C-alpha beads as a LAMMPS data file, in Angstrom:
LAMMPS data file: protein, C-alpha beads

115 atoms
114 bonds

1 atom types
1 bond types

-500.0 500.0 xlo xhi
-500.0 500.0 ylo yhi
-500.0 500.0 zlo zhi

Masses

1 110.0

Atoms # bond

1 1 1 383.482 -194.982 -99.879
2 1 1 380.605 -193.827 -101.983
3 1 1 378.389 -193.510 -98.923
4 1 1 381.148 -191.571 -97.147
5 1 1 381.320 -188.981 -99.938
6 1 1 377.534 -188.631 -99.928
7 1 1 377.603 -188.263 -96.125
8 1 1 380.234 -185.510 -96.453
9 1 1 378.061 -183.750 -99.033
10 1 1 375.076 -183.971 -96.674
11 1 1 377.177 -182.991 -93.605
12 1 1 375.958 -186.219 -91.981
13 1 1 378.171 -186.322 -88.890
14 1 1 376.191 -189.232 -87.405
15 1 1 377.137 -191.372 -90.408
16 1 1 380.814 -190.347 -90.471
17 1 1 381.605 -190.461 -86.728
18 1 1 381.599 -194.266 -86.363
19 1 1 383.743 -194.657 -89.507
20 1 1 386.809 -192.796 -88.214
21 1 1 389.219 -193.576 -85.404
22 1 1 389.572 -191.146 -82.491
23 1 1 393.073 -190.213 -83.679
24 1 1 392.331 -190.154 -87.420
25 1 1 393.976 -187.489 -89.558
26 1 1 392.562 -185.663 -92.564
27 1 1 394.919 -183.639 -94.748
28 1 1 393.235 -181.049 -96.939
29 1 1 396.008 -180.354 -99.422
30 1 1 396.807 -176.654 -99.596
31 1 1 394.396 -175.855 -96.754
32 1 1 394.825 -177.568 -93.394
33 1 1 395.596 -180.815 -91.584
34 1 1 392.983 -182.045 -89.131
35 1 1 393.869 -184.498 -86.362
36 1 1 391.310 -186.336 -84.256
37 1 1 387.682 -187.254 -84.693
38 1 1 386.268 -184.090 -83.069
39 1 1 388.281 -181.782 -85.365
40 1 1 387.215 -183.762 -88.428
41 1 1 383.542 -183.738 -87.440
42 1 1 383.630 -179.983 -86.731
43 1 1 385.143 -179.420 -90.192
44 1 1 382.422 -181.555 -91.813
45 1 1 379.665 -179.537 -90.127
46 1 1 381.074 -176.351 -91.687
47 1 1 381.337 -177.629 -95.263
48 1 1 379.411 -175.758 -97.973
49 1 1 376.050 -177.116 -99.102
50 1 1 376.353 -179.587 -101.984
51 1 1 373.511 -180.037 -104.465
52 1 1 375.012 -182.755 -106.709
53 1 1 377.735 -185.396 -106.465
54 1 1 379.084 -187.002 -109.648
55 1 1 381.460 -189.914 -109.131
56 1 1 384.428 -190.621 -111.361
57 1 1 386.254 -193.654 -109.999
58 1 1 386.229 -195.676 -106.800
59 1 1 389.297 -197.842 -106.265
60 1 1 390.186 -200.139 -103.381
61 1 1 393.196 -202.283 -102.617
62 1 1 394.055 -203.712 -99.219
63 1 1 394.196 -200.943 -96.626
64 1 1 393.879 -198.137 -99.172
65 1 1 391.214 -196.662 -101.383
66 1 1 390.495 -193.601 -103.484
67 1 1 387.431 -191.895 -104.854
68 1 1 387.163 -188.929 -107.179
69 1 1 384.511 -186.904 -108.913
70 1 1 382.808 -183.519 -109.013
71 1 1 380.741 -181.733 -106.387
72 1 1 378.320 -179.031 -107.444
73 1 1 377.687 -176.595 -104.635
74 1 1 374.311 -174.963 -104.039
75 1 1 375.657 -171.723 -105.560
76 1 1 376.577 -173.531 -108.811
77 1 1 380.325 -173.735 -108.125
78 1 1 381.854 -177.004 -109.327
79 1 1 384.628 -178.581 -107.294
80 1 1 386.747 -181.484 -108.491
81 1 1 387.744 -183.810 -105.658
82 1 1 389.909 -186.812 -104.923
83 1 1 390.008 -188.487 -101.517
84 1 1 392.800 -190.970 -100.799
85 1 1 391.798 -193.094 -97.825
86 1 1 393.832 -195.264 -95.442
87 1 1 392.101 -197.833 -93.262
88 1 1 393.206 -199.543 -90.033
89 1 1 393.181 -202.874 -91.901
90 1 1 391.635 -204.653 -94.856
91 1 1 387.937 -205.516 -94.749
92 1 1 384.536 -203.902 -94.970
93 1 1 384.151 -202.940 -91.305
94 1 1 387.533 -201.341 -90.517
95 1 1 387.761 -197.674 -89.614
96 1 1 389.470 -194.824 -91.415
97 1 1 392.793 -193.749 -89.920
98 1 1 393.742 -191.161 -92.523
99 1 1 392.482 -189.262 -95.528
100 1 1 394.244 -186.957 -97.945
101 1 1 391.846 -184.778 -99.934
102 1 1 392.507 -182.753 -103.053
103 1 1 389.676 -180.330 -103.843
104 1 1 389.848 -177.644 -106.526
105 1 1 387.414 -175.187 -108.059
106 1 1 386.816 -176.264 -111.665
107 1 1 384.046 -173.798 -112.469
108 1 1 386.320 -171.591 -114.572
109 1 1 386.731 -174.284 -117.206
110 1 1 390.510 -173.909 -117.296
111 1 1 392.088 -176.795 -119.155
112 1 1 395.599 -177.917 -118.380
113 1 1 397.347 -179.691 -121.214
114 1 1 400.906 -180.599 -122.021
115 1 1 402.343 -178.526 -124.793

Bonds

1 1 1 2
2 1 2 3
3 1 3 4
4 1 4 5
5 1 5 6
6 1 6 7
7 1 7 8
8 1 8 9
9 1 9 10
10 1 10 11
11 1 11 12
12 1 12 13
13 1 13 14
14 1 14 15
15 1 15 16
16 1 16 17
17 1 17 18
18 1 18 19
19 1 19 20
20 1 20 21
21 1 21 22
22 1 22 23
23 1 23 24
24 1 24 25
25 1 25 26
26 1 26 27
27 1 27 28
28 1 28 29
29 1 29 30
30 1 30 31
31 1 31 32
32 1 32 33
33 1 33 34
34 1 34 35
35 1 35 36
36 1 36 37
37 1 37 38
38 1 38 39
39 1 39 40
40 1 40 41
41 1 41 42
42 1 42 43
43 1 43 44
44 1 44 45
45 1 45 46
46 1 46 47
47 1 47 48
48 1 48 49
49 1 49 50
50 1 50 51
51 1 51 52
52 1 52 53
53 1 53 54
54 1 54 55
55 1 55 56
56 1 56 57
57 1 57 58
58 1 58 59
59 1 59 60
60 1 60 61
61 1 61 62
62 1 62 63
63 1 63 64
64 1 64 65
65 1 65 66
66 1 66 67
67 1 67 68
68 1 68 69
69 1 69 70
70 1 70 71
71 1 71 72
72 1 72 73
73 1 73 74
74 1 74 75
75 1 75 76
76 1 76 77
77 1 77 78
78 1 78 79
79 1 79 80
80 1 80 81
81 1 81 82
82 1 82 83
83 1 83 84
84 1 84 85
85 1 85 86
86 1 86 87
87 1 87 88
88 1 88 89
89 1 89 90
90 1 90 91
91 1 91 92
92 1 92 93
93 1 93 94
94 1 94 95
95 1 95 96
96 1 96 97
97 1 97 98
98 1 98 99
99 1 99 100
100 1 100 101
101 1 101 102
102 1 102 103
103 1 103 104
104 1 104 105
105 1 105 106
106 1 106 107
107 1 107 108
108 1 108 109
109 1 109 110
110 1 110 111
111 1 111 112
112 1 112 113
113 1 113 114
114 1 114 115
């Protein structure tokens, strides 16, 4: 998972391609829903340039996993992210069948708190 996030940050399509199934889906919450390896790889190639990745947590359980953290883009923008991943099965060599990603701009420093 960690290597996947780094590969996304580096737009490393050659690393990502063998990790996803041909009919994988990737939901970008509030943005778009990609279906199929080619659509996902095209999206990756158009991502903004990332200068720094800071990881928060990496969690795995059975066929699911999640990873969150902060991406700093080359222009200084900071984006908080969380990827929820679904695999074809349990194990270290299974492919991704689905991802749901939450990505938000956190550069403004807005804090949300319960009143």
